[in-house]
N, CA, C and O atoms as a CHARMM CRD file, in Angstrom:
* protein
*
  384
    1    1 MET  N      0.84700  -1.18100   0.00000 PROA 1      0.00000
    2    1 MET  CA     0.00000   0.00000   0.00000 PROA 1      0.00000
    3    1 MET  C      0.89600   1.25000   0.00000 PROA 1      0.00000
    4    1 MET  O      1.87600   1.31700   0.74200 PROA 1      0.00000
    5    2 ASN  N      0.55800   2.21500  -0.81900 PROA 2      0.00000
    6    2 ASN  CA     1.30000   3.46200  -0.94700 PROA 2      0.00000
    7    2 ASN  C      1.13300   4.31400   0.31100 PROA 2      0.00000
    8    2 ASN  O      0.08600   4.26700   0.95700 PROA 2      0.00000
    9    3 ALA  N      2.15800   5.09000   0.66000 PROA 3      0.00000
   10    3 ALA  CA     2.09800   5.93300   1.87200 PROA 3      0.00000
   11    3 ALA  C      0.97100   6.95400   1.78200 PROA 3      0.00000
   12    3 ALA  O      0.35600   7.29100   2.79300 PROA 3      0.00000
   13    4 TYR  N      0.70000   7.44500   0.58000 PROA 4      0.00000
   14    4 TYR  CA    -0.36200   8.44100   0.41100 PROA 4      0.00000
   15    4 TYR  C     -1.75000   7.80200   0.41300 PROA 4      0.00000
   16    4 TYR  O     -2.74700   8.50700   0.56500 PROA 4      0.00000
   17    5 GLU  N     -1.83200   6.49500   0.25000 PROA 5      0.00000
   18    5 GLU  CA    -3.10800   5.78200   0.36500 PROA 5      0.00000
   19    5 GLU  C     -3.41600   5.44800   1.82000 PROA 5      0.00000
   20    5 GLU  O     -4.58200   5.33500   2.19900 PROA 5      0.00000
   21    6 VAL  N     -2.37400   5.28900   2.63900 PROA 6      0.00000
   22    6 VAL  CA    -2.56800   4.94000   4.05000 PROA 6      0.00000
   23    6 VAL  C     -3.14600   6.13200   4.81200 PROA 6      0.00000
   24    6 VAL  O     -4.12400   5.98500   5.54500 PROA 6      0.00000
   25    7 ILE  N     -2.54300   7.31700   4.64000 PROA 7      0.00000
   26    7 ILE  CA    -3.01000   8.51300   5.33700 PROA 7      0.00000
   27    7 ILE  C     -4.06000   9.19000   4.47200 PROA 7      0.00000
   28    7 ILE  O     -3.76300   9.64100   3.36500 PROA 7      0.00000
   29    8 ARG  N     -5.28800   9.26200   4.97500 PROA 8      0.00000
   30    8 ARG  CA    -6.35900   9.88000   4.19400 PROA 8      0.00000
   31    8 ARG  C     -6.40900  11.38900   4.38500 PROA 8      0.00000
   32    8 ARG  O     -6.40200  12.14400   3.41400 PROA 8      0.00000
   33    9 ARG  N     -6.46000  11.82700   5.64700 PROA 9      0.00000
   34    9 ARG  CA    -6.54200  13.26100   5.94100 PROA 9      0.00000
   35    9 ARG  C     -6.22000  13.47900   7.40600 PROA 9      0.00000
   36    9 ARG  O     -6.36200  12.55700   8.20900 PROA 9      0.00000
   37   10 PRO  N     -5.78600  14.68600   7.77600 PROA 10     0.00000
   38   10 PRO  CA    -5.61700  14.98100   9.20500 PROA 10     0.00000
   39   10 PRO  C     -6.97700  15.23300   9.84300 PROA 10     0.00000
   40   10 PRO  O     -7.87300  15.79900   9.21600 PROA 10     0.00000
   41   11 VAL  N     -7.12000  14.81000  11.08600 PROA 11     0.00000
   42   11 VAL  CA    -8.34000  15.08000  11.85000 PROA 11     0.00000
   43   11 VAL  C     -8.09000  16.35600  12.63800 PROA 11     0.00000
   44   11 VAL  O     -7.21100  16.39800  13.50000 PROA 11     0.00000
   45   12 ILE  N     -8.86400  17.39700  12.34300 PROA 12     0.00000
   46   12 ILE  CA    -8.65900  18.69000  12.97700 PROA 12     0.00000
   47   12 ILE  C     -9.86400  18.98100  13.86100 PROA 12     0.00000
   48   12 ILE  O    -10.88900  19.48700  13.40500 PROA 12     0.00000
   49   13 THR  N     -9.71100  18.64900  15.12900 PROA 13     0.00000
   50   13 THR  CA   -10.73800  18.90800  16.12700 PROA 13     0.00000
   51   13 THR  C    -10.07800  19.63300  17.29000 PROA 13     0.00000
   52   13 THR  O     -8.86200  19.82300  17.30000 PROA 13     0.00000
   53   14 GLU  N    -10.87200  20.03300  18.25800 PROA 14     0.00000
   54   14 GLU  CA   -10.31400  20.71500  19.42500 PROA 14     0.00000
   55   14 GLU  C     -9.38500  19.78900  20.19800 PROA 14     0.00000
   56   14 GLU  O     -8.31400  20.20700  20.63800 PROA 14     0.00000
   57   15 LYS  N     -9.78700  18.54000  20.36500 PROA 15     0.00000
   58   15 LYS  CA    -8.95900  17.57800  21.08600 PROA 15     0.00000
   59   15 LYS  C     -7.65100  17.30500  20.33300 PROA 15     0.00000
   60   15 LYS  O     -6.58200  17.25400  20.94100 PROA 15     0.00000
   61   16 ALA  N     -7.74000  17.13000  19.01600 PROA 16     0.00000
   62   16 ALA  CA    -6.54200  16.85000  18.22800 PROA 16     0.00000
   63   16 ALA  C     -5.57700  18.03000  18.24100 PROA 16     0.00000
   64   16 ALA  O     -4.36200  17.83500  18.27300 PROA 16     0.00000
   65   17 THR  N     -6.10400  19.24700  18.21800 PROA 17     0.00000
   66   17 THR  CA    -5.24200  20.43000  18.26300 PROA 17     0.00000
   67   17 THR  C     -4.55300  20.55200  19.61400 PROA 17     0.00000
   68   17 THR  O     -3.37700  20.91100  19.67900 PROA 17     0.00000
   69   18 THR  N     -5.27000  20.25900  20.69000 PROA 18     0.00000
   70   18 THR  CA    -4.67900  20.28300  22.02700 PROA 18     0.00000
   71   18 THR  C     -3.57700  19.23100  22.15300 PROA 18     0.00000
   72   18 THR  O     -2.51300  19.51100  22.70600 PROA 18     0.00000
   73   19 MET  N     -3.82500  18.03500  21.64600 PROA 19     0.00000
   74   19 MET  CA    -2.82100  16.97700  21.70500 PROA 19     0.00000
   75   19 MET  C     -1.59600  17.33000  20.86100 PROA 19     0.00000
   76   19 MET  O     -0.47000  16.98600  21.22100 PROA 19     0.00000
   77   20 LYS  N     -1.81700  18.00700  19.75100 PROA 20     0.00000
   78   20 LYS  CA    -0.70000  18.41900  18.90700 PROA 20     0.00000
   79   20 LYS  C      0.18200  19.41600  19.64100 PROA 20     0.00000
   80   20 LYS  O      1.40800  19.32200  19.57600 PROA 20     0.00000
   81   21 ASP  N     -0.42200  20.36400  20.33400 PROA 21     0.00000
   82   21 ASP  CA     0.34200  21.38700  21.03600 PROA 21     0.00000
   83   21 ASP  C      1.00500  20.85800  22.30800 PROA 21     0.00000
   84   21 ASP  O      2.16600  21.17100  22.57300 PROA 21     0.00000
   85   22 ASP  N      0.28300  20.06300  23.09400 PROA 22     0.00000
   86   22 ASP  CA     0.77300  19.63400  24.40400 PROA 22     0.00000
   87   22 ASP  C      1.62100  18.36200  24.35600 PROA 22     0.00000
   88   22 ASP  O      2.65900  18.28700  25.01400 PROA 22     0.00000
   89   23 ASN  N      1.19100  17.36800  23.58700 PROA 23     0.00000
   90   23 ASN  CA     1.81700  16.04600  23.65000 PROA 23     0.00000
   91   23 ASN  C      2.66100  15.68600  22.43500 PROA 23     0.00000
   92   23 ASN  O      3.20600  14.58400  22.37600 PROA 23     0.00000
   93   24 HSD  N      2.78300  16.59100  21.46100 PROA 24     0.00000
   94   24 HSD  CA     3.54400  16.30300  20.24500 PROA 24     0.00000
   95   24 HSD  C      2.93600  15.11400  19.50300 PROA 24     0.00000
   96   24 HSD  O      3.65400  14.26200  18.98000 PROA 24     0.00000
   97   25 THR  N      1.58800  15.06800  19.46400 PROA 25     0.00000
   98   25 THR  CA     0.85900  13.95600  18.87500 PROA 25     0.00000
   99   25 THR  C     -0.02600  14.45400  17.74300 PROA 25     0.00000
  100   25 THR  O     -0.72200  15.45900  17.89000 PROA 25     0.00000
  101   26 LEU  N     -0.00300  13.74900  16.60800 PROA 26     0.00000
  102   26 LEU  CA    -0.82300  14.09500  15.45400 PROA 26     0.00000
  103   26 LEU  C     -1.95400  13.09600  15.32400 PROA 26     0.00000
  104   26 LEU  O     -1.83000  11.95300  15.76500 PROA 26     0.00000
  105   27 CYS  N     -3.05900  13.51700  14.72100 PROA 27     0.00000
  106   27 CYS  CA    -4.21600  12.64400  14.54800 PROA 27     0.00000
  107   27 CYS  C     -4.57500  12.59500  13.05900 PROA 27     0.00000
  108   27 CYS  O     -4.70400  13.63400  12.41200 PROA 27     0.00000
  109   28 PHE  N     -4.73600  11.38000  12.52300 PROA 28     0.00000
  110   28 PHE  CA    -5.04300  11.19500  11.10700 PROA 28     0.00000
  111   28 PHE  C     -6.18400  10.20700  10.93300 PROA 28     0.00000
  112   28 PHE  O     -6.35500   9.28400  11.73000 PROA 28     0.00000
  113   29 GLU  N     -6.96200  10.41700   9.87300 PROA 29     0.00000
  114   29 GLU  CA    -7.86200   9.37100   9.39600 PROA 29     0.00000
  115   29 GLU  C     -7.03600   8.52100   8.45400 PROA 29     0.00000
  116   29 GLU  O     -6.38400   9.04200   7.55000 PROA 29     0.00000
  117   30 VAL  N     -7.06000   7.20800   8.66200 PROA 30     0.00000
  118   30 VAL  CA    -6.22900   6.30700   7.86600 PROA 30     0.00000
  119   30 VAL  C     -7.10000   5.26000   7.20000 PROA 30     0.00000
  120   30 VAL  O     -8.27900   5.12000   7.52400 PROA 30     0.00000
  121   31 ASP  N     -6.51600   4.52900   6.27300 PROA 31     0.00000
  122   31 ASP  CA    -7.21500   3.46300   5.57500 PROA 31     0.00000
  123   31 ASP  C     -7.62800   2.38100   6.57500 PROA 31     0.00000
  124   31 ASP  O     -6.88800   2.08800   7.51400 PROA 31     0.00000
  125   32 ARG  N     -8.78800   1.79900   6.37900 PROA 32     0.00000
  126   32 ARG  CA    -9.30200   0.82500   7.34600 PROA 32     0.00000
  127   32 ARG  C     -8.47300  -0.45100   7.38800 PROA 32     0.00000
  128   32 ARG  O     -8.49400  -1.15800   8.39500 PROA 32     0.00000
  129   33 ARG  N     -7.74500  -0.76200   6.32400 PROA 33     0.00000
  130   33 ARG  CA    -6.93100  -1.97600   6.28900 PROA 33     0.00000
  131   33 ARG  C     -5.52400  -1.75700   6.81900 PROA 33     0.00000
  132   33 ARG  O     -4.76400  -2.71700   6.94200 PROA 33     0.00000
  133   34 ALA  N     -5.15300  -0.51500   7.13900 PROA 34     0.00000
  134   34 ALA  CA    -3.79000  -0.18600   7.55000 PROA 34     0.00000
  135   34 ALA  C     -3.51000  -0.66700   8.97000 PROA 34     0.00000
  136   34 ALA  O     -4.38800  -0.66100   9.83200 PROA 34     0.00000
  137   35 THR  N     -2.27800  -1.08000   9.18800 PROA 35     0.00000
  138   35 THR  CA    -1.82300  -1.46900  10.52000 PROA 35     0.00000
  139   35 THR  C     -1.01300  -0.31700  11.11700 PROA 35     0.00000
  140   35 THR  O     -0.72500   0.66700  10.43600 PROA 35     0.00000
  141   36 ALA  N     -0.65300  -0.44700  12.38000 PROA 36     0.00000
  142   36 ALA  CA     0.12600   0.59200  13.04600 PROA 36     0.00000
  143   36 ALA  C      1.49700   0.75500  12.38600 PROA 36     0.00000
  144   36 ALA  O      2.00100   1.87300  12.27700 PROA 36     0.00000
  145   37 LEU  N      2.08700  -0.32400  11.95600 PROA 37     0.00000
  146   37 LEU  CA     3.38500  -0.25500  11.27500 PROA 37     0.00000
  147   37 LEU  C      3.25400   0.45300   9.92700 PROA 37     0.00000
  148   37 LEU  O      4.13700   1.22300   9.54800 PROA 37     0.00000
  149   38 ASP  N      2.15900   0.20200   9.19700 PROA 38     0.00000
  150   38 ASP  CA     1.91300   0.91000   7.93100 PROA 38     0.00000
  151   38 ASP  C      1.80100   2.41500   8.16300 PROA 38     0.00000
  152   38 ASP  O      2.36200   3.20900   7.40800 PROA 38     0.00000
  153   39 VAL  N      1.07000   2.80200   9.21400 PROA 39     0.00000
  154   39 VAL  CA     0.88700   4.22100   9.51600 PROA 39     0.00000
  155   39 VAL  C      2.21300   4.85700   9.90900 PROA 39     0.00000
  156   39 VAL  O      2.51400   5.96800   9.47400 PROA 39     0.00000
  157   40 GLN  N      3.00700   4.17400  10.72200 PROA 40     0.00000
  158   40 GLN  CA     4.30700   4.69600  11.14200 PROA 40     0.00000
  159   40 GLN  C      5.20100   4.93900   9.92900 PROA 40     0.00000
  160   40 GLN  O      5.80400   6.00600   9.80800 PROA 40     0.00000
  161   41 ARG  N      5.29000   3.97000   9.04400 PROA 41     0.00000
  162   41 ARG  CA     6.13100   4.12200   7.85100 PROA 41     0.00000
  163   41 ARG  C      5.61500   5.23800   6.94800 PROA 41     0.00000
  164   41 ARG  O      6.41000   5.98500   6.37700 PROA 41     0.00000
  165   42 ALA  N      4.29800   5.36000   6.81200 PROA 42     0.00000
  166   42 ALA  CA     3.72100   6.38600   5.94700 PROA 42     0.00000
  167   42 ALA  C      4.00500   7.79000   6.48100 PROA 42     0.00000
  168   42 ALA  O      4.37200   8.67900   5.71300 PROA 42     0.00000
  169   43 VAL  N      3.83800   7.99700   7.79300 PROA 43     0.00000
  170   43 VAL  CA     4.08200   9.31600   8.37900 PROA 43     0.00000
  171   43 VAL  C      5.55900   9.67300   8.28700 PROA 43     0.00000
  172   43 VAL  O      5.89900  10.81600   7.98200 PROA 43     0.00000
  173   44 GLU  N      6.43600   8.71300   8.54500 PROA 44     0.00000
  174   44 GLU  CA     7.86800   8.97600   8.44100 PROA 44     0.00000
  175   44 GLU  C      8.27600   9.28800   7.00300 PROA 44     0.00000
  176   44 GLU  O      9.15600  10.12000   6.78000 PROA 44     0.00000
  177   45 THR  N      7.65600   8.63900   6.03600 PROA 45     0.00000
  178   45 THR  CA     7.97100   8.87400   4.63000 PROA 45     0.00000
  179   45 THR  C      7.44200  10.21600   4.14700 PROA 45     0.00000
  180   45 THR  O      8.17200  10.97600   3.51100 PROA 45     0.00000
  181   46 VAL  N      6.19000  10.51300   4.44000 PROA 46     0.00000
  182   46 VAL  CA     5.54700  11.71400   3.90400 PROA 46     0.00000
  183   46 VAL  C      6.06000  12.97700   4.57900 PROA 46     0.00000
  184   46 VAL  O      6.36700  13.95600   3.89900 PROA 46     0.00000
  185   47 PHE  N      6.15700  12.97300   5.91000 PROA 47     0.00000
  186   47 PHE  CA     6.49200  14.18800   6.65500 PROA 47     0.00000
  187   47 PHE  C      7.95500  14.28500   7.07300 PROA 47     0.00000
  188   47 PHE  O      8.37100  15.31100   7.61000 PROA 47     0.00000
  189   48 LYS  N      8.75500  13.22200   6.83400 PROA 48     0.00000
  190   48 LYS  CA    10.19000  13.21300   7.17100 PROA 48     0.00000
  191   48 LYS  C     10.44000  13.49800   8.65300 PROA 48     0.00000
  192   48 LYS  O     11.25700  14.35100   9.00000 PROA 48     0.00000
  193   49 VAL  N      9.73200  12.77900   9.51700 PROA 49     0.00000
  194   49 VAL  CA     9.88500  12.90900  10.96600 PROA 49     0.00000
  195   49 VAL  C     10.07400  11.52000  11.56400 PROA 49     0.00000
  196   49 VAL  O      9.84300  10.51500  10.89100 PROA 49     0.00000
  197   50 LYS  N     10.49500  11.46200  12.83100 PROA 50     0.00000
  198   50 LYS  CA    10.68600  10.20600  13.55100 PROA 50     0.00000
  199   50 LYS  C      9.47100   9.95800  14.43500 PROA 50     0.00000
  200   50 LYS  O      9.11800  10.80800  15.25200 PROA 50     0.00000
  201   51 VAL  N      8.82900   8.80600  14.28200 PROA 51     0.00000
  202   51 VAL  CA     7.62700   8.43900  15.04100 PROA 51     0.00000
  203   51 VAL  C      8.03300   7.55100  16.21000 PROA 51     0.00000
  204   51 VAL  O      8.81100   6.61100  16.04800 PROA 51     0.00000
  205   52 VAL  N      7.49100   7.86300  17.40300 PROA 52     0.00000
  206   52 VAL  CA     7.77700   7.08800  18.60500 PROA 52     0.00000
  207   52 VAL  C      6.69500   6.05000  18.86000 PROA 52     0.00000
  208   52 VAL  O      7.00000   4.90600  19.19800 PROA 52     0.00000
  209   53 ASP  N      5.41200   6.44500  18.69700 PROA 53     0.00000
  210   53 ASP  CA     4.30600   5.56700  19.06700 PROA 53     0.00000
  211   53 ASP  C      3.11600   5.81900  18.14800 PROA 53     0.00000
  212   53 ASP  O      2.88900   6.94600  17.70700 PROA 53     0.00000
  213   54 VAL  N      2.35400   4.75500  17.86200 PROA 54     0.00000
  214   54 VAL  CA     1.12400   4.86300  17.06900 PROA 54     0.00000
  215   54 VAL  C      0.02200   4.13400  17.80800 PROA 54     0.00000
  216   54 VAL  O      0.15800   2.95800  18.14600 PROA 54     0.00000
  217   55 ARG  N     -1.07900   4.84400  18.05900 PROA 55     0.00000
  218   55 ARG  CA    -2.27600   4.23600  18.65300 PROA 55     0.00000
  219   55 ARG  C     -3.40300   4.36500  17.64800 PROA 55     0.00000
  220   55 ARG  O     -3.56700   5.41400  17.02500 PROA 55     0.00000
  221   56 MET  N     -4.18400   3.30200  17.48400 PROA 56     0.00000
  222   56 MET  CA    -5.23700   3.29600  16.46700 PROA 56     0.00000
  223   56 MET  C     -6.56500   2.88600  17.07700 PROA 56     0.00000
  224   56 MET  O     -6.61700   2.17000  18.07700 PROA 56     0.00000
  225   57 MET  N     -7.63900   3.35800  16.45000 PROA 57     0.00000
  226   57 MET  CA    -8.97800   2.97000  16.88900 PROA 57     0.00000
  227   57 MET  C     -9.93200   2.96700  15.70700 PROA 57     0.00000
  228   57 MET  O     -9.78500   3.74800  14.76600 PROA 57     0.00000
  229   58 ASN  N    -10.90200   2.08300  15.77100 PROA 58     0.00000
  230   58 ASN  CA   -11.97100   2.04800  14.78500 PROA 58     0.00000
  231   58 ASN  C    -13.10200   2.93300  15.27500 PROA 58     0.00000
  232   58 ASN  O    -13.52400   2.82400  16.42600 PROA 58     0.00000
  233   59 VAL  N    -13.59800   3.81200  14.40500 PROA 59     0.00000
  234   59 VAL  CA   -14.68100   4.72700  14.75200 PROA 59     0.00000
  235   59 VAL  C    -15.92000   4.27400  14.00600 PROA 59     0.00000
  236   59 VAL  O    -15.91000   4.14900  12.78100 PROA 59     0.00000
  237   60 ARG  N    -16.97900   4.03000  14.74600 PROA 60     0.00000
  238   60 ARG  CA   -18.22100   3.58400  14.12700 PROA 60     0.00000
  239   60 ARG  C    -18.94700   4.75700  13.48500 PROA 60     0.00000
  240   60 ARG  O    -18.94600   5.86600  14.02000 PROA 60     0.00000
  241   61 GLY  N    -19.56600   4.50800  12.33700 PROA 61     0.00000
  242   61 GLY  CA   -20.31500   5.54000  11.63900 PROA 61     0.00000
  243   61 GLY  C    -21.59200   5.89100  12.38200 PROA 61     0.00000
  244   61 GLY  O    -22.22100   5.02900  12.99600 PROA 61     0.00000
  245   62 LYS  N    -21.96900   7.15400  12.32400 PROA 62     0.00000
  246   62 LYS  CA   -23.15700   7.60900  13.03500 PROA 62     0.00000
  247   62 LYS  C    -24.40500   7.40500  12.19200 PROA 62     0.00000
  248   62 LYS  O    -24.33500   7.32200  10.96600 PROA 62     0.00000
  249   63 ARG  N    -25.53600   7.32600  12.85600 PROA 63     0.00000
  250   63 ARG  CA   -26.82500   7.21600  12.18400 PROA 63     0.00000
  251   63 ARG  C    -27.22100   8.59800  11.66800 PROA 63     0.00000
  252   63 ARG  O    -27.18600   9.57200  12.41900 PROA 63     0.00000
  253   64 LYS  N    -27.58900   8.68500  10.42400 PROA 64     0.00000
  254   64 LYS  CA   -27.96200   9.95300   9.80500 PROA 64     0.00000
  255   64 LYS  C    -29.38800   9.86600   9.28300 PROA 64     0.00000
  256   64 LYS  O    -29.84900   8.81200   8.84600 PROA 64     0.00000
  257   65 ARG  N    -30.07600  11.00400   9.33900 PROA 65     0.00000
  258   65 ARG  CA   -31.44400  11.06300   8.81700 PROA 65     0.00000
  259   65 ARG  C    -31.57500  12.24300   7.87400 PROA 65     0.00000
  260   65 ARG  O    -30.95600  13.28800   8.07400 PROA 65     0.00000
  261   66 LEU  N    -32.38000  12.06500   6.85600 PROA 66     0.00000
  262   66 LEU  CA   -32.76000  13.13800   5.95400 PROA 66     0.00000
  263   66 LEU  C    -34.26300  13.00000   5.74900 PROA 66     0.00000
  264   66 LEU  O    -34.72800  12.21600   4.92200 PROA 66     0.00000
  265   67 GLY  N    -35.01200  13.78700   6.52800 PROA 67     0.00000
  266   67 GLY  CA   -36.46800  13.64800   6.48800 PROA 67     0.00000
  267   67 GLY  C    -36.87300  12.31800   7.08500 PROA 67     0.00000
  268   67 GLY  O    -36.49800  11.99500   8.21200 PROA 67     0.00000
  269   68 ARG  N    -37.64000  11.54400   6.33100 PROA 68     0.00000
  270   68 ARG  CA   -38.07500  10.24400   6.85200 PROA 68     0.00000
  271   68 ARG  C    -37.11100   9.12400   6.49500 PROA 68     0.00000
  272   68 ARG  O    -37.30700   7.98400   6.91700 PROA 68     0.00000
  273   69 PHE  N    -36.08500   9.42500   5.73300 PROA 69     0.00000
  274   69 PHE  CA   -35.12000   8.41300   5.31900 PROA 69     0.00000
  275   69 PHE  C    -33.95600   8.35800   6.29800 PROA 69     0.00000
  276   69 PHE  O    -33.50600   9.37700   6.82100 PROA 69     0.00000
  277   70 GLU  N    -33.48800   7.14900   6.52800 PROA 70     0.00000
  278   70 GLU  CA   -32.44600   6.94300   7.51900 PROA 70     0.00000
  279   70 GLU  C    -31.32600   6.11300   6.92100 PROA 70     0.00000
  280   70 GLU  O    -31.56700   5.20300   6.12800 PROA 70     0.00000
  281   71 GLY  N    -30.09200   6.43400   7.30900 PROA 71     0.00000
  282   71 GLY  CA   -28.94000   5.68100   6.84400 PROA 71     0.00000
  283   71 GLY  C    -27.81200   5.79600   7.83700 PROA 71     0.00000
  284   71 GLY  O    -27.99700   6.31300   8.93900 PROA 71     0.00000
  285   72 PHE  N    -26.64800   5.31900   7.45900 PROA 72     0.00000
  286   72 PHE  CA   -25.48800   5.36100   8.33200 PROA 72     0.00000
  287   72 PHE  C    -24.30200   5.96200   7.59100 PROA 72     0.00000
  288   72 PHE  O    -24.11600   5.71100   6.40000 PROA 72     0.00000
  289   73 ALA  N    -23.50300   6.75300   8.29400 PROA 73     0.00000
  290   73 ALA  CA   -22.22200   7.20300   7.77600 PROA 73     0.00000
  291   73 ALA  C    -21.25200   6.02100   7.85500 PROA 73     0.00000
  292   73 ALA  O    -21.43300   5.12100   8.67400 PROA 73     0.00000
  293   74 SER  N    -20.24600   6.02700   7.01900 PROA 74     0.00000
  294   74 SER  CA   -19.30300   4.91000   6.96300 PROA 74     0.00000
  295   74 SER  C    -18.44200   4.84000   8.22200 PROA 74     0.00000
  296   74 SER  O    -18.14900   5.86100   8.84500 PROA 74     0.00000
  297   75 ASP  N    -18.04000   3.62100   8.58600 PROA 75     0.00000
  298   75 ASP  CA   -17.06100   3.43200   9.64300 PROA 75     0.00000
  299   75 ASP  C    -15.69700   3.87500   9.11800 PROA 75     0.00000
  300   75 ASP  O    -15.44900   3.83600   7.91300 PROA 75     0.00000
  301   76 TRP  N    -14.80900   4.29800  10.02900 PROA 76     0.00000
  302   76 TRP  CA   -13.48100   4.72400   9.62500 PROA 76     0.00000
  303   76 TRP  C    -12.48100   4.44600  10.72700 PROA 76     0.00000
  304   76 TRP  O    -12.86500   4.10700  11.84600 PROA 76     0.00000
  305   77 LYS  N    -11.19800   4.58700  10.41900 PROA 77     0.00000
  306   77 LYS  CA   -10.13800   4.29300  11.37500 PROA 77     0.00000
  307   77 LYS  C     -9.33800   5.55300  11.64800 PROA 77     0.00000
  308   77 LYS  O     -9.02200   6.31000  10.73000 PROA 77     0.00000
  309   78 LYS  N     -9.00900   5.77500  12.93200 PROA 78     0.00000
  310   78 LYS  CA    -8.26700   6.94500  13.36600 PROA 78     0.00000
  311   78 LYS  C     -6.94700   6.49200  13.97600 PROA 78     0.00000
  312   78 LYS  O     -6.88500   5.46300  14.64800 PROA 78     0.00000
  313   79 ALA  N     -5.88400   7.27500  13.73300 PROA 79     0.00000
  314   79 ALA  CA    -4.56700   6.95700  14.28600 PROA 79     0.00000
  315   79 ALA  C     -3.99700   8.18200  14.98300 PROA 79     0.00000
  316   79 ALA  O     -3.97700   9.27600  14.41800 PROA 79     0.00000
  317   80 TYR  N     -3.53300   7.99200  16.21800 PROA 80     0.00000
  318   80 TYR  CA    -2.79800   9.01700  16.96100 PROA 80     0.00000
  319   80 TYR  C     -1.31900   8.67800  16.84800 PROA 80     0.00000
  320   80 TYR  O     -0.89400   7.60100  17.26500 PROA 80     0.00000
  321   81 VAL  N     -0.53300   9.59300  16.28600 PROA 81     0.00000
  322   81 VAL  CA     0.88400   9.36000  16.01100 PROA 81     0.00000
  323   81 VAL  C      1.69700  10.29800  16.89100 PROA 81     0.00000
  324   81 VAL  O      1.59600  11.51700  16.75700 PROA 81     0.00000
  325   82 LYS  N      2.51100   9.73600  17.79700 PROA 82     0.00000
  326   82 LYS  CA     3.36100  10.53300  18.68500 PROA 82     0.00000
  327   82 LYS  C      4.74100  10.66300  18.06100 PROA 82     0.00000
  328   82 LYS  O      5.38700   9.67300  17.72100 PROA 82     0.00000
  329   83 LEU  N      5.17700  11.92000  17.91700 PROA 83     0.00000
  330   83 LEU  CA     6.48900  12.19500  17.33800 PROA 83     0.00000
  331   83 LEU  C      7.55100  12.25700  18.42000 PROA 83     0.00000
  332   83 LEU  O      7.24800  12.48600  19.59000 PROA 83     0.00000
  333   84 ALA  N      8.79800  12.05100  18.02000 PROA 84     0.00000
  334   84 ALA  CA     9.92000  12.17700  18.95000 PROA 84     0.00000
  335   84 ALA  C     10.01200  13.62600  19.41100 PROA 84     0.00000
  336   84 ALA  O      9.69100  14.53700  18.64700 PROA 84     0.00000
  337   85 PRO  N     10.45200  13.85700  20.67200 PROA 85     0.00000
  338   85 PRO  CA    10.48800  15.22600  21.20800 PROA 85     0.00000
  339   85 PRO  C     11.38100  16.18600  20.43800 PROA 85     0.00000
  340   85 PRO  O     11.12400  17.39000  20.42700 PROA 85     0.00000
  341   86 ASP  N     12.42900  15.67600  19.79200 PROA 86     0.00000
  342   86 ASP  CA    13.35000  16.56300  19.07600 PROA 86     0.00000
  343   86 ASP  C     12.91300  16.85700  17.64600 PROA 86     0.00000
  344   86 ASP  O     13.57800  17.62000  16.94500 PROA 86     0.00000
  345   87 GLN  N     11.80600  16.26700  17.20300 PROA 87     0.00000
  346   87 GLN  CA    11.33900  16.45500  15.83100 PROA 87     0.00000
  347   87 GLN  C     10.52000  17.74400  15.69600 PROA 87     0.00000
  348   87 GLN  O      9.81800  18.13100  16.63100 PROA 87     0.00000
  349   88 PRO  N     10.60400  18.41100  14.53600 PROA 88     0.00000
  350   88 PRO  CA     9.77400  19.60100  14.32500 PROA 88     0.00000
  351   88 PRO  C      8.30900  19.18600  14.14300 PROA 88     0.00000
  352   88 PRO  O      8.02200  18.10400  13.63000 PROA 88     0.00000
  353   89 MET  N      7.39500  20.05000  14.56500 PROA 89     0.00000
  354   89 MET  CA     5.97300  19.74100  14.45900 PROA 89     0.00000
  355   89 MET  C      5.51900  19.91700  13.00800 PROA 89     0.00000
  356   89 MET  O      5.93200  20.85900  12.33200 PROA 89     0.00000
  357   90 VAL  N      4.67800  19.01600  12.54500 PROA 90     0.00000
  358   90 VAL  CA     4.14700  19.05700  11.18700 PROA 90     0.00000
  359   90 VAL  C      3.06000  20.11200  11.11800 PROA 90     0.00000
  360   90 VAL  O      2.15900  20.13500  11.95600 PROA 90     0.00000
  361   91 GLU  N      3.13800  20.98500  10.12300 PROA 91     0.00000
  362   91 GLU  CA     2.10900  22.00700   9.91800 PROA 91     0.00000
  363   91 GLU  C      1.22700  21.57400   8.75600 PROA 91     0.00000
  364   91 GLU  O      1.72300  21.31800   7.65800 PROA 91     0.00000
  365   92 TYR  N     -0.08000  21.49200   8.99300 PROA 92     0.00000
  366   92 TYR  CA    -1.01400  21.02900   7.95800 PROA 92     0.00000
  367   92 TYR  C     -1.25100  22.10700   6.90800 PROA 92     0.00000
  368   92 TYR  O     -1.37400  21.79400   5.72300 PROA 92     0.00000
  369   93 PHE  N     -1.31700  23.36800   7.32000 PROA 93     0.00000
  370   93 PHE  CA    -1.73400  24.43700   6.41800 PROA 93     0.00000
  371   93 PHE  C     -0.59900  25.41400   6.14400 PROA 93     0.00000
  372   93 PHE  O     -0.76600  26.62000   6.32800 PROA 93     0.00000
  373   94 GLU  N      0.53500  24.91800   5.71200 PROA 94     0.00000
  374   94 GLU  CA     1.66100  25.80100   5.40500 PROA 94     0.00000
  375   94 GLU  C      1.34300  26.61400   4.15300 PROA 94     0.00000
  376   94 GLU  O      0.91600  26.05700   3.14200 PROA 94     0.00000
  377   95 GLY  N      1.54700  27.91600   4.21700 PROA 95     0.00000
  378   95 GLY  CA     1.37900  28.76300   3.04600 PROA 95     0.00000
  379   95 GLY  C     -0.05400  29.09500   2.68800 PROA 95     0.00000
  380   95 GLY  O     -0.30800  29.59000   1.59000 PROA 95     0.00000
  381   96 VAL  N     -0.99400  28.83900   3.57400 PROA 96     0.00000
  382   96 VAL  CA    -2.39600  29.14900   3.26600 PROA 96     0.00000
  383   96 VAL  C     -2.69400  30.56900   3.68200 PROA 96     0.00000
  384   96 VAL  O     -3.82000  31.03800   3.51400 PROA 96     0.00000
């Protein structure tokens, strides 16, 4: 699997921003088939940083309604990636 296929997008929430500032930890939505080792290699390849730890979780899709019709959002996988303390922090929106 390609490194750019493993990492789908950064998760930008209040909790993820706090963890980025305080704990040197990044949060990504990743491919559902990816393992922790795949995510570690992908982040090190794409962002050129040293990864210390990867924690992953499966997120269940929420129930959605549109009028009388009901469905579900897709399930997805989230990864928390802790960088080494001496590594520079990755900026998602450089030059925006």
